[in-house]
N, C-alpha and C positions, 0 to 999 in steps of 0.2 A: 504495500499501500504506499503511496507516495505521501508527500507532506502536505501537500495541498486538500489531499481527500481526508487526511486525520485533522487536519485545521476544520476542515467543512463540518465533519463530525463534532468536534467541540464545541462550533459555535451553534449548531444545533441543539445540545444540549442548553447554553448559555440561552439561547431562545425560550427554552420552554420553562425558565426559573420566573415565578411568578411576582407580580406586585408585591411589596412588603415582606419579601423573602429575600436570602440571600444564600449563597453557594461558597464553598472554598475554590481556589484553583485546583486541588485536589481532586474535590468532588466531581468537579467537571471533568477532570480528566479520565479518573476512573469510570464515570458514568459513560464517557465517549466509549469504552472500551479499551483504554490506553494508561494503566495506572502506572506511577511513578513519570508520568510525561506533565508534571503541573506546571512547569517552564512553557510548556510550549503551548497552553491556554493563553498566557499571556502573551505571548507571540501573536497568536491567531487573533487578541482583541486588538493588537495594535495596529492591523493591517486597515489602509484605508478602506471606506465604503461599508464597513459591517455596520449592521441594523441589529444589533443585538440589544438587549440591556444590560450593557459592559459594567455600570454601575455595581449591578448586584453579586458582582464580584469579590470575596474580599480574601485575605491571607488565613492562613489556619488558626492564628490567634482571634480572628474576628477583627481585625483592623483591614483598614484601607493601607495598601500598599504603597509606599513613596512611591512616585514616580518623576521629581525633581521641580521644579520652577514654573511649570506651565499651568498652574491652577486647576489641574484636573484632580487633585487630592479633595480641595475645597469643595469642585462641584459635586464630586462623587457623594460626600456626607452629605451636602446640600438635598439631591437626588433622594437617596436614601432615607434622609429625615422627613423629605416630602411624602413619602410611601408609607410614612409609620414607622420606619427601624430607629431603635433608640440607641443612641451610643451610651455607655458608662464614663464616668470621669475621666479615666485613663484613655478615651476614643475605643474602646472596643464596643462589639456587638455580640450580645447574649447568644451564642449560637445555639444552645439548648432551645432557646424563644423563637428565633428566626432563622434558622438553617432550613433549608428545604431537600427534602429528598424526591428522586423523581420516582413516581408510581411504576413500578416494574409490571 
């Protein structure tokens, strides 16, 4: 299977994450059938033209992964809070409460 096909499968899983829920990069990789490829999820989300809810994907600690100085970290938090996702004082999301699992 080529890299483009793998990324497309990952983006299909990201597209299924419902409003008000989050998934980790590892969750997406595992649900797409590629466990241990969570970094590839980040690569797929950075590709231009993706119309998936990228903001619903967080790291394994329930935190927004730092991307640099482009403002997308603050945008991601804003979008999640607008969907009702709460952050604690340390900037973490309660994964037990907000984590999504794809129906099997």
